[in-house]
C-alpha positions in Angstrom: 0.0 0.1 0.0 1.5 3.4 -1.0 2.3 6.1 1.5 -0.7 8.3 2.0 1.6 11.3 1.5 1.4 14.8 3.0 -1.9 16.4 4.0 -2.9 19.1 1.5 -3.0 22.6 2.8 -6.2 24.6 2.3 -6.3 27.8 0.3 -4.7 30.5 2.2 -7.5 33.0 1.3 -10.1 30.8 2.9 -11.7 31.7 6.2 -10.5 28.9 8.5 -11.4 27.7 11.8 -7.8 27.0 13.1 -8.7 24.9 16.0 -10.6 22.4 13.7 -7.7 22.5 11.3 -5.2 21.7 14.0 -7.5 18.9 15.3 -7.7 17.5 11.7 -3.9 17.7 11.3 -3.4 15.8 14.6 -5.9 13.2 13.6 -4.2 12.9 10.2 -0.9 12.4 11.9 -2.3 9.6 14.2 -3.8 7.9 11.1 -0.6 8.2 9.2 1.4 6.8 12.1 -1.1 3.8 12.3 -0.6 3.3 8.6 3.2 2.9 9.1 2.7 0.8 12.2 0.5 -1.6 10.3 3.4 -3.7 9.1 4.2 -4.3 12.9 0.7 -5.2 13.8 1.4 -8.9 13.9 4.4 -8.4 16.2 2.4 -6.5 18.8 0.1 -8.0 21.5 -3.6 -7.9 20.9 -4.0 -5.2 23.5 -1.9 -2.8 21.5 -3.9 -3.7 18.4 -7.1 -2.8 20.2 -5.4 0.4 21.4 -4.6 1.1 17.8 -8.2 0.7 16.9 -9.1 3.2 19.5 -6.6 5.7 18.1 -8.0 5.1 14.6 -11.5 5.7 15.8 -10.6 8.9 17.5 -8.7 10.1 14.4 -11.7 9.2 12.2 -14.1 11.1 14.6 -11.9 14.2 14.5 -11.5 14.0 10.8 -15.3 13.7 10.2 -15.9 16.6 12.7 -13.7 18.7 10.7 -14.9 17.7 7.3 -18.5 18.4 8.4 -17.6 22.0 9.4 -18.8 24.7 6.9 -15.2 25.8 6.2 -13.9 22.5 5.1 -12.5 22.3 1.5 -13.6 19.6 -1.0 -9.9 18.5 -1.1 -10.0 17.8 2.6 -13.3 16.0 2.4 -12.0 13.8 -0.4 -8.9 13.1 1.7 -11.1 12.2 4.6 -13.0 9.7 2.3 -9.6 8.3 1.1 -8.4 7.9 4.7 -11.7 6.2 5.7 -11.1 3.8 2.8 -7.7 3.1 4.0 -8.9 2.6 7.6 -11.5 0.2 6.4 -8.9 -1.8 4.4 -6.6 -1.9 7.4 -9.4 -3.1 9.7 -10.3 -5.8 7.3 -6.6 -6.8 7.0 -6.4 -6.9 10.8 -9.5 -9.1 11.1 -8.1 -11.5 8.5 -4.7 -11.6 10.2 -6.5 -12.3 13.5 -8.5 -15.2 11.9 -5.3 -16.5 10.2 -3.5 -16.3 13.7 -6.3 -18.3 15.4 -6.3 -20.9 12.5 -2.5 -21.3 12.9 -2.6 -21.5 16.7 -5.2 -24.3 16.4 -3.0 -26.1 13.7 0.0 -25.8 16.0 -2.0 -27.3 18.9 -3.1 -30.1 16.6 0.6 -30.8 15.6 1.8 -30.7 19.2 -0.9 -33.4 20.1 0.2 -35.5 17.0 3.8 -35.1 18.0 3.1 -36.3 21.6 1.1 -39.2 20.3 3.8 -40.2 17.8 6.5 -40.0 20.7 4.4 -42.3 22.8 4.0 -44.8 19.9 7.6 -44.7 19.2 8.5 -45.3 22.8 6.0 -48.3 22.8 7.5 -49.7 19.7 11.1 -49.3 21.1 10.0 -51.1 24.2 8.5 -53.9 22.3 11.5 -54.2 20.1 13.8 -54.4 23.1 11.6 -57.2 24.6 11.6 -59.1 21.4 15.4 -58.7 21.1 15.9 -59.9 24.6 13.5 -62.9 23.9 15.5 -63.8 20.7 18.8 -63.7 22.5 17.4 -65.7 25.5 16.1 -68.3 23.0 19.4 -68.6 21.3 21.2 -69.0 24.5 18.9 -71.9 25.6 19.6 -73.8 22.4 
């Protein structure tokens, strides 16, 4: 996924509500940071992933708040829509990764159980072979 790039600046001649602009810029930075942190998502514990979801929700709420204000530019609204799309894709990817992780954990557990069963079978076969070998040597000695 390409870098979302820099946030476009509004027209300098526009009458701006600077507090909303600052909130939107901060929300954008949080969103951008979560974009770059997405590659590390599978290396972090689930609590950090849920914390990331909360940050994304806050960023999205702030961006929507700003985009719904009367002074927002069409460029910013389209950027918000683009970021919402990226957020949706990231959430879908996270959900898929969690499902894959759960599937792999179940498979690992199944393999561990199979490994334990095979070790027990191997030990039983080894014990039987040892007893058979002793019986053969005892039979030869008696002859």
